C-alpha positions, 0 to 999 in steps of 0.5 A: 219104959211105959208111956206117960199121961198128960194133965189132960189125960192124953197118952204119950206118943211112943214110949216117952212123951205126952200127947196134947198141944206142946206147952211152955218150953222147958229151960234150955229149949230154944223158942220160936219157929218159922214155918217152911221147909228146912233141909236137916244137916247130914240128912236128906229128909225134908221137914215140911210145914205140914209135918211141923204143924201136925206135931205142934197140934199134938200128932205124935206120929208126926213128931216121931217122924220129925225126930226119928232120924236123929234119935240114935245119934242123940242117944250116942251123944248122951252116952258120950256125955254120961258114960252109961248106957242106962243113963243115956237112955234116960237122957234121950227120953228127957230130951224127946219129952222136952222137945215135944213140949217145946216144939210150939215155940221153936223157931228156925234160928238153927236146924232141928238137929242143932236144936235137938242137940242143944236140948240133949246137951243141957239134959246131960249137963243137968244129969252130970250136976245131979249125978247120983252115979253108980257106986263102986262095988266090992269084989263079988266073985266067990272062991276067987282071990284076985291080986292086989290091983295096980290102982283103983279106977275113977269111972266105976259107972262106965257101961258098954254100948252095943254095936247093934245100936250104933247103926245109923249113929256113927255113920252120920257125917260129922261137921267140918271141924271134927277131930276124931273119927266116929268110931274112935269117939265111941271106943271105951278108952275115949269114953272113959277119958271123957268122963273125968273132964269138968261137965262143960268142958266135956260138952264143948269137946264133944260138940266141937271135936267129935261132932264138928259143930262150929264154935258159934253154934256151940256157944248158942247151945250152951248160952256162952260166948265164943271166946269162953267156948274156945278157952274151955275147948283148949283146956279140955283138949289138953286134959284129954290128951293126958288121959287117953292112952298114948297112940305113939308106937301103937299099931291101929286095930284091925278092921272090924270083922276082918280076917286079921281081927277074926284071927286074934279073937279066935286065939283069945277064945281058945286060950280063955275057954281052955284056961291056957294062961300061957297062950293068953299071955302071948296075946297081950302087950307088955303094958296091957290094961284091965279094968272091971267097972263097977268094981274099981280094980284096975291092972296094968302090965302083962304079969299082973293081968296074967295073975288075975286071969289065973285066979279066975281059972283056979279051982277048975273054973272053966268058961264058955264065950259067946261073941258080941260087939261093944263100942266098936270092939270085940266082946264076949259074954262069959259063962261059967260052966256049972255042974248041972250042964248049964253055964251061967253068965258072969260078965261081958269082956270087951277087947281093945286090940292093937296090931295082932295083940290085946292092949286092953280088956274091960270086964262088965258084970252080968247085968249088961248081958241082956243089952246084947241079946245074951241069955243069963244061962246057956247049955254047957258045951 
């Protein structure tokens, strides 16, 4: 994204915000700032009055120094709110722009981190209300006739989030009232379930149960009462519990990068690259679930997922897999072997593992490959 230019003709600091003195704060931005030192929650950085003053005077470097410690976690927050990596990037840019413009009127009613979360949350709520979400796509794999889907999915705008960008975000200690582990709260199943909540309930659940903000802090962020926040949270928890896959009886996934995870991943790669449907089926749970946004097709159950995979392998189609990680889960760029010695990228598969089996597979189209540093094509093996 290119830098913008202000009315005064000054260039934005970084890739998002205009320089020059901050102007009247946009809607949703807290006002007034008391100069002085404040230690940010969950961060050892001390924000000094000098740094604030320089940023308010139009020093883009000073503003970046103020906001950079929070940038990555804010983007993950926007991703949870919107379910789309691209939309989260846009919302983060809008958040930083609004913070830059509103800094001249920010006072120490809350920490800088809380203030930024207030802006980000309201920007995401605006995006949800204005939602021009990605439309569902029709089946577009030539020469492959998939089985009849079990059902059509609602969250066709879902996109994966690269693990490389999670560093410095999910390691931030949540507040004392958080109910979910940070890694669990970025999983594809969790993010998908969030998307069907009403926007305000979604925001409250993330702020309270994922990030651990107090009810009074959330009420301040949303210009609401503590009572309304508490009531909305209760409804959101009930809705989320109905949407999330049942955890009862499921073994936890192996630790990322552990020998146990490596073993099941290696078996999956061998089965997929050799088009061995029997070996693949042996890795799946009875109730394995498969989805493929932005196509709405969803498949539930080992037999129908096996039929779907067999349809992909038909007509002697063979694939090379390149490892990646998305949403804290094993992932693979899938490349269809061509006749000219090249394999062409056709999508990204993300696996959800329970114990030593795969309980879900999510297929994304090839437009996401560059986010993971994966090429559009590579030499066939």
